[in-house]
C-alpha positions as CSV (number, residue, x, y, z in Angstrom):
1,X,-10.1,-19.6,1.4
2,X,-7.9,-18.5,3.6
3,X,-8.5,-18.5,7.6
4,X,-6.6,-15.3,8.2
5,X,-7.1,-11.9,9.6
6,X,-5.8,-8.5,10.6
7,X,-5.1,-8.1,14.2
8,X,-4.0,-5.1,14.6
9,X,-3.3,-2.2,12.2
10,X,-0.9,1.0,13.5
11,X,-0.7,4.1,11.9
12,X,2.6,6.7,11.7
13,X,1.9,9.5,10.4
14,X,4.6,12.4,9.8
15,X,4.5,15.7,12.3
16,X,4.0,18.3,9.6
17,X,2.1,18.7,6.5
18,X,1.2,21.0,3.9
19,X,-1.5,22.5,2.3
20,X,-2.7,22.4,-1.9
21,X,-5.8,23.4,-3.1
22,X,-6.3,19.6,-3.6
23,X,-6.0,19.1,0.4
24,X,-3.5,18.3,2.8
25,X,-0.2,16.0,2.4
26,X,1.9,15.0,5.5
27,X,5.6,15.2,4.3
28,X,8.4,14.3,6.3
29,X,10.4,17.2,7.9
30,X,14.5,17.3,9.1
31,X,13.1,15.8,12.2
32,X,11.9,12.4,10.8
33,X,12.5,10.0,8.2
34,X,11.2,7.3,6.5
35,X,12.7,4.0,8.9
36,X,11.3,6.1,12.0
37,X,7.7,6.1,10.4
38,X,7.8,2.3,9.5
39,X,9.5,1.2,13.4
40,X,6.2,3.7,14.9
41,X,3.8,2.3,12.6
42,X,4.7,-1.1,13.4
43,X,5.1,-0.4,17.0
44,X,1.4,0.7,17.1
45,X,0.1,-2.4,15.3
46,X,1.8,-4.4,17.7
47,X,0.2,-2.8,20.2
48,X,-3.5,-2.4,18.9
49,X,-2.9,-6.3,18.3
50,X,-2.7,-7.2,21.7
51,X,1.1,-8.7,20.8
52,X,4.5,-7.8,21.2
53,X,7.2,-8.4,18.4
54,X,8.5,-11.7,20.1
55,X,5.1,-13.2,19.2
56,X,6.2,-12.0,15.3
57,X,7.7,-15.4,13.4
58,X,8.4,-13.4,10.3
59,X,8.9,-9.0,9.5
60,X,7.9,-8.6,5.7
61,X,8.7,-4.8,4.4
62,X,6.2,-3.8,2.0
63,X,7.0,-0.6,0.5
64,X,7.6,1.0,-3.0
65,X,11.1,2.6,-2.2
66,X,13.7,1.0,0.0
67,X,15.3,2.5,2.4
68,X,19.0,1.6,0.8
69,X,19.4,-1.0,-2.2
70,X,20.6,-3.2,0.5
71,X,19.8,-5.0,3.1
72,X,16.2,-5.0,2.5
73,X,14.5,-2.5,4.1
74,X,12.5,-5.3,6.3
75,X,16.1,-6.2,7.7
76,X,16.3,-2.6,8.8
77,X,13.0,-2.2,10.6
78,X,14.2,-5.4,12.1
79,X,17.3,-3.9,13.6
80,X,15.3,-1.3,15.7
81,X,12.5,-3.3,16.8
82,X,13.9,-6.7,16.6
83,X,17.4,-6.6,17.4
84,X,18.7,-9.4,18.9
85,X,15.7,-11.8,18.0
86,X,16.3,-14.2,15.1
87,X,13.2,-13.4,13.0
88,X,13.1,-13.7,9.2
89,X,13.1,-10.5,7.6
90,X,12.7,-9.9,4.1
91,X,11.2,-7.4,1.3
92,X,8.1,-8.2,-1.0
93,X,7.4,-4.8,-3.6
94,X,4.6,-4.5,-6.1
95,X,5.3,-0.7,-5.6
96,X,2.0,1.0,-4.4
97,X,0.2,-2.2,-3.9
98,X,2.7,-4.0,-1.8
99,X,0.6,-4.1,1.1
100,X,-2.1,-6.5,-0.8
101,X,0.7,-8.0,-2.4
102,X,2.3,-9.0,1.2
103,X,-1.1,-10.1,2.4
104,X,-1.8,-12.3,-0.2
105,X,2.0,-14.2,-0.2
106,X,1.9,-14.5,4.2
107,X,-1.5,-15.3,3.6
108,X,-0.7,-19.1,2.1
109,X,2.5,-19.2,4.8
110,X,0.4,-18.7,7.9
111,X,-2.4,-20.7,6.3
112,X,0.6,-23.6,5.5
113,X,1.6,-23.7,9.3
114,X,5.2,-21.9,8.2
115,X,4.2,-18.9,10.2
116,X,1.3,-18.2,13.3
117,X,2.2,-14.5,13.7
118,X,3.6,-11.6,10.6
119,X,4.1,-8.2,10.9
120,X,4.0,-6.1,7.2
121,X,4.8,-3.0,7.3
122,X,3.9,-0.6,4.1
123,X,5.3,3.2,4.1
124,X,6.7,5.8,1.9
125,X,7.8,9.0,1.4
126,X,7.2,9.9,-1.5
127,X,7.9,13.4,-1.3
128,X,11.7,13.6,-1.2
129,X,11.6,12.6,-5.1
130,X,8.9,15.1,-6.4
131,X,9.5,17.3,-9.5
132,X,8.0,20.7,-8.9
133,X,7.3,20.8,-12.1
134,X,5.2,18.3,-12.6
135,X,2.4,19.7,-10.3
136,X,0.0,17.3,-10.4
137,X,2.3,14.5,-8.8
138,X,4.0,17.4,-6.8
139,X,0.6,18.0,-5.7
140,X,-0.6,14.4,-4.8
141,X,1.6,12.4,-2.9
142,X,1.9,12.6,0.8
143,X,4.0,10.4,3.2
144,X,3.2,8.2,5.7
145,X,3.5,4.3,7.1
146,X,0.7,1.6,8.2
147,X,2.1,-2.0,9.6
148,X,-0.6,-4.6,10.3
149,X,-0.7,-7.9,12.3
150,X,-1.1,-10.6,10.3
151,X,-2.3,-14.2,12.4
152,X,-4.8,-16.8,12.0
153,X,-8.6,-16.3,12.5
154,X,-11.7,-18.4,13.3
155,X,-13.5,-15.3,12.3
156,X,-11.8,-13.5,9.2
157,X,-10.6,-14.8,5.9
158,X,-9.2,-14.3,2.5
159,X,-11.9,-15.4,0.2
160,X,-10.1,-14.5,-2.8
161,X,-7.0,-12.3,-4.8
162,X,-5.8,-12.1,-8.1
163,X,-3.1,-9.9,-9.5
164,X,-2.3,-8.5,-13.4
165,X,0.7,-6.9,-14.3
166,X,0.3,-5.0,-18.3
167,X,3.8,-4.1,-18.5
168,X,3.2,-2.5,-21.9
169,X,2.5,0.5,-19.0
170,X,5.4,-0.2,-17.3
171,X,6.9,3.5,-17.8
172,X,3.5,4.9,-17.4
173,X,4.9,5.6,-13.8
174,X,8.2,5.5,-12.6
175,X,11.6,6.3,-10.6
176,X,14.2,5.6,-13.6
177,X,17.2,6.1,-11.6
178,X,18.9,5.5,-8.6
179,X,18.7,1.3,-9.7
180,X,21.2,-0.8,-11.4
181,X,19.8,0.6,-14.9
182,X,20.6,4.0,-14.0
183,X,23.2,3.9,-11.0
184,X,23.3,6.7,-8.2
185,X,26.5,7.6,-9.1
186,X,25.5,8.7,-12.6
187,X,23.6,11.9,-11.4
188,X,24.4,14.9,-12.3
189,X,23.1,18.5,-12.4
190,X,21.2,17.6,-16.1
191,X,19.8,14.2,-15.7
192,X,18.0,15.7,-12.1
193,X,14.6,14.4,-13.4
194,X,15.6,10.9,-13.8
195,X,15.9,10.3,-10.1
196,X,12.3,11.7,-9.3
197,X,9.4,10.6,-9.4
198,X,7.2,11.0,-13.2
199,X,3.8,9.8,-13.9
200,X,2.3,10.2,-17.4
201,X,-0.9,11.0,-15.5
202,X,-3.7,11.2,-18.2
203,X,-2.1,7.9,-19.8
204,X,-1.8,5.3,-16.4
205,X,-5.7,6.5,-15.9
206,X,-6.9,5.9,-19.4
207,X,-4.7,1.7,-19.3
208,X,-5.8,2.0,-15.1
209,X,-9.3,2.2,-15.9
210,X,-9.4,-0.4,-18.5
211,X,-7.5,-2.3,-16.4
212,X,-9.9,-2.6,-13.4
213,X,-12.8,-3.3,-15.2
214,X,-11.3,-6.1,-16.3
215,X,-10.2,-7.3,-13.2
216,X,-13.6,-6.9,-11.6
217,X,-15.2,-8.8,-14.4
218,X,-12.8,-11.4,-14.0
219,X,-13.7,-11.3,-10.5
220,X,-17.3,-12.0,-10.9
221,X,-16.9,-15.1,-13.6
222,X,-13.7,-16.9,-11.2
223,X,-15.2,-15.9,-7.7
224,X,-19.0,-15.3,-7.8
225,X,-18.4,-12.8,-6.1
226,X,-20.6,-9.9,-7.3
227,X,-20.2,-6.0,-6.6
228,X,-24.0,-6.6,-4.5
229,X,-21.8,-9.0,-2.1
230,X,-19.2,-6.8,-1.1
231,X,-19.7,-4.1,1.7
232,X,-17.0,-1.7,1.1
233,X,-14.6,-1.5,-1.6
234,X,-10.9,-0.1,-0.3
235,X,-8.4,1.0,-3.3
236,X,-5.9,2.7,-3.6
237,X,-5.8,6.2,-3.3
238,X,-4.4,7.2,-6.8
239,X,-5.2,10.3,-8.0
240,X,-8.1,12.8,-7.9
241,X,-9.7,10.8,-10.4
242,X,-10.8,7.9,-8.1
243,X,-14.5,9.4,-8.2
244,X,-14.4,9.4,-11.9
245,X,-13.1,5.7,-12.2
246,X,-15.7,4.0,-9.4
247,X,-18.5,5.7,-11.2
248,X,-17.6,4.6,-14.9
249,X,-17.8,0.9,-12.7
250,X,-21.0,1.9,-11.4
251,X,-19.8,1.6,-7.7
252,X,-22.0,3.8,-6.0
253,X,-20.3,6.1,-3.6
254,X,-21.2,4.7,-0.2
255,X,-19.3,1.8,-1.3
256,X,-16.1,2.4,-1.8
257,X,-14.0,4.5,0.5
258,X,-11.9,8.1,-1.3
259,X,-9.7,10.1,0.9
260,X,-7.8,11.6,-1.9
261,X,-8.8,15.1,-1.2
262,X,-7.8,14.9,2.5
263,X,-4.4,12.6,2.6
264,X,-3.4,12.3,-1.2
265,X,-1.6,9.1,-2.2
266,X,0.5,7.5,0.5
267,X,2.0,5.3,-2.3
268,X,2.1,1.8,-0.4
269,X,1.0,3.2,2.8
270,X,-2.2,4.2,0.6
271,X,-4.7,0.8,0.8
272,X,-4.0,0.1,4.2
273,X,-4.7,4.0,5.7
274,X,-7.4,3.9,4.3
275,X,-8.8,0.6,5.7
276,X,-8.1,2.0,9.1
277,X,-9.7,5.1,8.4
278,X,-12.6,3.2,7.0
279,X,-12.4,1.3,10.7
280,X,-12.1,4.7,12.2
281,X,-15.1,6.1,10.7
282,X,-17.3,3.2,11.2
283,X,-18.1,2.5,7.5
284,X,-16.3,-0.9,8.1
285,X,-17.4,-3.2,10.9
286,X,-16.4,-6.3,11.7
287,X,-18.6,-9.4,9.8
288,X,-18.3,-6.7,6.4
289,X,-17.2,-8.1,3.5
290,X,-14.7,-5.7,2.2
291,X,-12.7,-5.6,-1.5
292,X,-8.7,-3.9,-1.8
293,X,-8.5,-2.6,-5.0
294,X,-5.3,-0.7,-5.8
295,X,-3.5,0.4,-9.3
296,X,0.4,0.2,-9.3
297,X,3.3,0.9,-11.6
298,X,4.2,-2.3,-13.6
299,X,1.5,-1.9,-14.4
300,X,0.0,-3.9,-12.1
301,X,-3.6,-4.3,-11.0
302,X,-4.2,-6.0,-7.6
303,X,-7.9,-7.1,-6.0
304,X,-8.4,-9.3,-2.7
305,X,-12.0,-9.7,-1.3
306,X,-11.5,-10.3,2.7
307,X,-14.4,-11.1,5.5
308,X,-13.8,-9.1,8.5
C-alpha cells in the first residue's frame, strides 16, 4: 500500500470537434497543437491542486506518442511551464495506459522519499494519424490532455497495481512508421498507411476481453479485493464494445464509467479524463475504492486500485 493521492486534475480539450453517428470527437485545428493541450492541462492541474510549478519535484510525460523523437515530451513541456527551473523531466510510455503506469512508478518514488510532489502530463492528438479508410478508428479517436498532481497523502492510498504484456498481440494496434524501424525519411505516397494508426479491431477486442478477465481473476487471488469491494471502475474508453466487455465480466452498469459515445477514445488521456468526469458527475467521491482498468497497444493490460 502506498500513501499517495491525486491532489489535482486538469483537463484541456481542443476548441473544435466533429460529430459522427457514434458521437462527438474533439480534434485539434490549425490554431492549437499537442504541446498547447499538454501545457494547458498541466496549468489547470496545478491550479486545482493549490500548488505551483515551484512545488513540483518531477515532471513526467505519459503520452502514447511524443511530440518528437528527441528530446522527451516531458522536457518540452518543462520548457514552457518550468523554464529555468532545475526540475527533472522524463517520459513513461505504455501507450493508452501510460497514465496508470506513470502513477504506479512515481507512487513508489514518492513513497521512498525521492519526491514530494509530481506532475504527470498525459494526452494525445490521435486525429493527425488516422486513416479515413479504417472507419472504426477514424470515428473513434479524439484528442485531449489531462494532467495530475500526485502527492503524499494521509487519506488516499494506492492499494494495488498490476500490469501484464501479451506481446503476441503487439501488432494488433500500431503505427509502424516514424521510428527507427521505418524512419520518417522512408515515407512516400505509396506507404502512407504505414505512418497512420492501424488496429485489427476484432482480434484486439477478443484478446483484450480474455486478458482483462484473467487480470481481474488474478487481482482477487493476489490482493484479496473482490468486485463487490470496488465502488467504481474507471476503464480505458477503448471502443464502443466497452459495455459488452463489462457485461461479459459481470460488471453492472452502475459500477463503471462509459463515456465512449460522448468523447471517444482519447488514448493516454482516456483513463484520467474518465476519472475527472466521474468526480465532476458525483460518481466518485472521497473515500471511494476505485479501480483503473486499461488496455493498450503491446498488448498490455493495467489495473490499479486506489482509495480516494
